[in-house]
C-alpha positions in Angstrom: -97.7 -1.1 -59.8 -97.6 2.4 -61.0 -94.3 1.9 -62.7 -95.8 -1.1 -64.6 -98.7 1.1 -65.9 -96.3 3.7 -67.2 -94.2 1.0 -68.9 -97.4 -0.3 -70.6 -98.3 3.2 -71.8 -94.9 3.8 -73.2 -95.0 0.5 -75.0 -98.3 1.3 -76.6 -97.1 4.7 -77.6 -94.1 3.1 -79.3 -96.3 0.6 -81.1 -98.5 3.4 -82.3 -95.6 5.3 -83.6 -94.2 2.3 -85.3 -97.6 1.4 -86.9 -98.0 4.9 -88.2 -94.6 4.9 -89.7 -95.3 1.6 -91.5 -98.9 2.0 -92.7 -99.8 4.2 -95.6 -101.2 7.7 -95.2 -104.7 6.7 -95.8 -104.8 4.4 -93.0 -102.9 6.7 -90.7 -105.9 8.6 -89.6 -107.8 5.5 -88.7 -104.8 4.0 -86.9 -104.2 7.2 -85.1 -107.8 7.3 -84.1 -107.6 3.8 -82.8 -104.4 4.5 -81.0 -105.9 7.5 -79.4 -109.0 5.6 -78.3 -106.8 2.8 -77.0 -104.7 5.4 -75.1 -107.8 7.0 -73.7 -109.0 3.6 -72.6 -105.6 2.9 -71.1 -105.7 6.3 -69.3 -109.1 5.5 -67.8 -108.0 2.1 -66.7 -104.7 3.5 -65.4 -106.7 6.1 -63.5 -109.0 3.5 -62.1 -106.0 1.3 -61.2 -104.3 4.3 -59.5 -107.5 5.2 -57.7 -107.9 1.6 -56.6 -104.2 1.4 -55.6 -104.6 4.6 -53.6 -107.7 3.3 -51.9 -105.8 0.1 -51.0 -102.8 2.1 -49.9 -105.1 4.2 -47.6 -106.7 1.1 -46.2 -103.3 -0.5 -45.6 -102.0 2.7 -44.0 -105.1 2.9 -41.8 -104.7 -0.7 -40.8 -101.1 -0.3 -40.1 -101.8 2.8 -38.0 -104.4 0.8 -36.0 -101.9 -2.1 -35.6 -99.2 0.3 -34.6 -101.5 1.9 -32.1 -102.4 -1.4 -30.6 -98.7 -2.3 -30.5 -97.9 1.0 -28.9 -100.6 0.5 -26.3 -99.4 -3.0 -25.6 -95.8 -1.8 -25.3 -96.8 1.1 -23.1 -98.8 -1.2 -20.9 -95.9 -3.7 -20.6 -93.4 -0.9 -20.1 -95.5 0.6 -17.4 -95.8 -2.9 -15.8 -92.1 -3.4 -16.1 -91.4 0.0 -14.6 -93.7 -0.7 -11.7 -92.1 -4.1 -11.2 -88.6 -2.5 -11.4 -89.6 0.2 -9.0 -90.9 -2.4 -6.6 -87.7 -4.4 -6.9 -85.5 -1.3 -6.6 -87.5 -0.3 -3.5 -86.9 -3.7 -1.9 -83.2 -3.6 -2.9 -83.0 -0.1 -1.5 -84.6 -1.2 1.8 -82.3 -4.2 2.0 -79.2 -2.1 1.1 -80.3 0.5 3.6 -80.7 -2.1 6.3 -77.4 -3.7 5.6 -75.7 -0.4 5.3 -77.2 0.7 8.6 -76.2 -2.4 10.4 -72.7 -2.4 8.8 -72.3 1.3 9.5 -73.3 0.9 13.1 -70.9 -2.1 13.4 -68.1 -0.3 11.7 -68.7 2.9 13.6 -68.8 1.0 16.8 -65.5 -0.8 16.0 -64.0 2.5 14.8 -65.0 4.3 17.9 -63.7 1.5 20.0 -60.4 1.5 18.1 -60.3 5.3 18.4 -61.0 5.1 22.1 -58.2 2.5 22.6 -55.9 4.6 20.6 -56.8 7.7 22.6 -56.2 5.8 25.8 -52.8 4.7 24.5 -52.1 8.3 23.3 -53.0 9.5 26.8 -50.7 6.9 28.4 -48.0 7.9 25.9 -48.5 11.5 26.7 -48.0 10.6 30.3 -44.8 8.7 29.5 -43.7 11.6 27.3 -44.2 14.0 30.2 -42.2 11.7 32.4 -39.6 11.4 29.7 -39.6 15.2 29.3 -39.1 15.7 33.0 -36.3 13.1 32.9 -34.7 14.9 30.0 -35.0 18.2 31.9 -33.4 16.5 34.8 -30.7 15.2 32.6 -30.2 18.6 31.0 -29.9 20.2 34.4 -27.5 17.5 35.4 -25.4 18.0 32.2 -25.4 21.8 32.7 -23.0 21.4 35.6 -19.5 20.9 34.5 -18.6 18.7 37.4 -21.7 16.5 36.9 -20.9 16.1 33.2 -17.5 15.0 34.1 -19.0 12.5 36.6 -21.3 11.2 33.9 -18.4 10.6 31.5 -16.4 9.0 34.4 -19.3 6.7 35.2 -19.6 5.6 31.6 -15.9 5.0 31.4 -15.9 3.2 34.7 -18.6 0.8 33.5 -16.6 0.0 30.3 -13.5 -0.7 32.3 -15.4 -2.8 34.8 -16.8 -4.9 31.9 -13.5 -5.3 30.1 -10.9 -5.6 32.9 -10.6 -7.1 36.3 -10.4 -5.0 39.4 -6.6 -5.6 39.9 -5.9 -4.4 36.3 -6.8 -0.7 36.9 -7.3 1.9 39.7 -9.6 4.8 40.3 -8.5 8.4 41.2 -4.8 7.6 41.5 -2.0 10.2 41.4 0.3 9.1 38.6 2.8 12.0 38.6 5.3 12.5 41.4 4.8 15.8 43.3 1.3 16.3 41.9 -1.9 16.4 43.8 -4.2 15.9 40.8 -5.5 12.3 40.6 -6.5 10.9 37.2 -9.9 9.4 37.0 -8.7 5.9 35.9 -5.3 4.4 35.3 -4.6 1.0 33.8 -1.9 -1.0 35.6 0.9 -2.5 33.5 3.7 -4.7 34.8 7.0 -2.9 34.8 10.6 -3.7 35.7 11.6 -5.0 39.1 7.9 -5.7 39.9 6.9 -2.1 39.7 3.6 -0.9 38.2 3.4 1.4 35.1 0.1 3.3 34.7 -1.8 4.3 31.5 -3.8 7.5 32.5 -7.3 7.7 31.1 -9.4 10.9 31.6 -13.0 11.6 30.4 -13.8 15.0 28.8 -17.2 16.3 27.6 -17.3 19.9 26.2 -21.0 19.9 26.0 -21.6 23.6 25.2 -19.2 23.7 22.3 -20.7 20.6 20.9 -24.3 21.9 21.2 -23.3 25.1 19.5 -21.8 23.1 16.6 -25.0 21.1 16.3 -27.1 24.2 16.2 -24.9 25.7 13.5 -25.2 22.6 11.5 -29.0 22.6 11.8 -29.0 26.2 10.6 -26.8 25.3 7.6 -24.5 28.2 8.4 -21.1 27.2 7.0 -19.2 30.0 8.6 -20.6 29.4 12.0 -20.0 25.6 11.7 -16.4 26.2 10.8 -16.1 28.6 13.8 -17.6 26.1 16.2 -15.4 23.3 14.9 -12.4 25.5 15.5 -13.6 26.2 19.0 -14.0 22.4 19.7 -10.5 21.9 18.3 -9.0 24.5 20.7 -10.9 23.1 23.6 -9.6 19.5 22.9 -6.1 20.9 22.6 -6.4 22.6 25.9 -7.7 19.5 27.7 -5.0 17.4 26.1 -2.4 19.9 27.4 -3.9 19.5 30.9 -3.7 15.8 30.7 -0.1 15.9 29.6 0.9 18.3 32.4 -1.0 16.6 35.2 -0.8 12.8 34.6 2.0 11.8 32.2 5.2 11.1 34.1 7.5 8.3 32.7 8.6 5.9 34.0 5.8 5.9 36.6 3.4 6.1 33.6 3.5 5.4 29.9 4.6 8.2 27.6 1.1 8.7 26.5 -2.4 9.1 28.0 -5.9 8.5 26.7 -8.7 11.1 26.5 -12.1 9.5 26.5 -15.0 11.4 24.8 -18.3 9.8 25.9 -20.3 10.8 22.7 -19.7 9.2 19.3 -20.7 12.4 17.5 -18.1 14.5 19.4 -15.5 11.9 18.8 -16.3 11.9 15.0 -16.1 15.7 14.9 -12.6 15.6 16.5 -11.5 13.0 14.0 -13.0 15.0 11.1 -10.6 17.9 11.8 -7.6 17.4 9.6 -4.4 16.7 11.4 -5.9 17.2 14.9 -5.6 13.5 16.0 -1.9 13.4 14.9 -1.1 16.7 16.5 -2.5 15.5 19.8 -0.4 12.4 19.7 2.7 14.3 18.6 2.6 17.4 20.7 0.6 16.3 23.8 1.1 12.5 23.8 -2.6 12.0 24.1 -4.7 9.5 22.2 -8.4 10.2 21.5 -10.9 7.4 22.2 -14.7 7.2 21.8 -17.2 4.7 23.3 -16.4 2.2 20.5 -12.7 2.7 20.1 -12.1 2.6 23.9 -13.3 -1.0 23.7 -10.7 -1.8 21.1 -8.0 -0.3 23.2 -9.2 -2.2 26.2 -9.3 -5.5 24.2 -5.7 -4.9 23.1 -4.6 -4.2 26.7 -6.5 -7.3 27.8 -4.7 -9.4 25.3 -1.4 -7.9 26.6 -2.4 -8.9 30.1 -3.1 -12.4 28.9 0.2 -12.6 27.1 2.0 -11.5 30.3 0.1 -14.0 32.3 1.0 -16.7 29.8 4.7 -15.7 30.0 4.6 -15.8 33.8 2.9 -19.1 33.8 5.3 -20.4 31.1 8.3 -19.8 33.5 6.4 -21.7 36.2 5.6 -24.5 33.8 9.3 -24.7 32.8 10.3 -25.0 36.5 7.7 -27.6 37.0 8.9 -29.5 33.9 12.4 -29.4 35.3 11.3 -30.9 38.6 9.3 -33.5 36.8 12.3 -34.3 34.7 14.5 -34.9 37.8 11.8 -37.0 39.4 11.4 -38.9 36.1 15.2 -39.7 36.1 14.9 -41.0 39.7 11.8 -43.0 38.7 13.9 -44.5 35.9 16.6 -45.6 38.4 13.9 -47.1 40.6 12.5 -48.9 37.6 16.0 -50.3 36.8 16.5 -51.5 40.3 13.0 -53.0 40.3 13.7 -54.7 37.0 16.9 -56.1 38.5 15.1 -57.4 41.6 12.3 -58.9 39.5 14.9 -60.6 37.3 16.6 -62.1 40.4 13.2 -63.1 41.8 12.4 -64.8 38.5 15.7 -66.6 38.5 15.1 -67.8 42.1 11.6 -68.9 41.2 13.0 -70.9 38.2 15.6 -72.5 40.5 12.9 -73.3 43.1 10.8 -74.8 40.3 13.7 -77.1 39.3 14.3 -78.1 42.9 10.6 -78.8 43.3 10.7 -81.1 40.3 13.8 -82.9 41.7 12.1 -83.4 45.0 9.0 -84.8 43.2 11.3 -87.3 41.4 13.0 -88.4 44.6 9.7 -88.8 46.4 8.4 -90.8 43.5 11.5 -93.1 43.7 11.0 -93.4 47.5 7.3 -94.4 46.9 8.3 -97.1 44.5 11.2 -98.7 46.6 10.4 -101.1 49.5 10.7 -99.7 52.9 13.5 -100.9 55.3 12.6 -100.8 58.9 16.1 -100.8 60.2 17.4 -98.0 57.9 16.3 -94.4 58.3 14.6 -92.8 55.4 16.8 -90.5 53.4 16.8 -87.1 55.2 14.8 -88.4 58.2 17.2 -86.9 60.7 17.0 -83.6 58.9 13.2 -83.8 58.9 13.1 -84.4 62.6 15.3 -81.3 63.2 13.5 -79.2 60.6 12.0 -77.1 63.3 15.5 -76.2 64.6 17.5 -75.9 61.4 16.7 -74.2 58.2 15.8 -76.3 55.3 18.5 -76.6 52.7 17.4 -77.6 49.2 21.0 -78.5 48.2 21.1 -81.3 50.7 18.6 -83.4 48.7 20.1 -82.7 45.4 22.0 -85.8 43.8 
């Protein structure tokens, strides 16, 4: 509205300037006076309009403030009610959650304590078993500390393998395989030799426990120099044991020209094989073959197949003898069949002849039945019939 008033004033001012420029000088004063009066009137009216507009604006502002105050009060009231309602609901939710959490927590804690209690009981039982196992390991360690006991343990393990793979008559325990020696080998596998003699394969168990344990300790410490030193010590120990086996147990032809050294631990066997050229040197210089728990099974399987082959060969000769006897009996049986066939053929011919005679007799009897009987003449063959009990019956007598 204020902008409209200013626009009207500017328009009037422009009109006055235009009229002044167009009218003569004499009328200029009058026009100017009129314009000034009009402008004064316009100023008064504008002032009044502005005053009225200001009053209206104040009233409108006051009214808006009152409305805003009412709205603020209503909003505050509702916000307060909403806050109270939310507080109540949150309190109920908190109580419900607390109750559920409490019950759930008690339940879970109870279950957890039960599980923990069960686990503790199992751990306690496991600790008891571990103590028993530790005592057993200590006993085993004390057992393995003694050289004789370690040898016995390897011997028992080897004996179990031989017992599983071979029969009792295929190997012997603690047998002297070398003539003039008093040192028995732990096990010797029996092979058939010439002239029914037995050839033995000596098998001896060795377990250098201390050397092997020192090697494991050096490997755990990652000490390369010490590992090499302990491997060399194991190599020397194995060579020494192989030399003893060669000198004590190998004696061809009572034994094979080689023997088997059994190592009861796979790790020790692997360490021996890992040494370059050691296995070949033992076979070449000492005639000793190294075997572990798995390879000894392969050796025994091969020997078992050899035993089976020998048994098959032995049985084969017996089978050939039996077949020869059967052949002779079969030839005799063929002769008997020929004789039987001849007799059956003769019997068949006799039966055919008897059949023909029977037919001839039937015809004669038929003729006799058809012809009239003569009382004063004897019937054909009557005298023979009377003396049938005394003389044998001759079929040719009644033939035409």
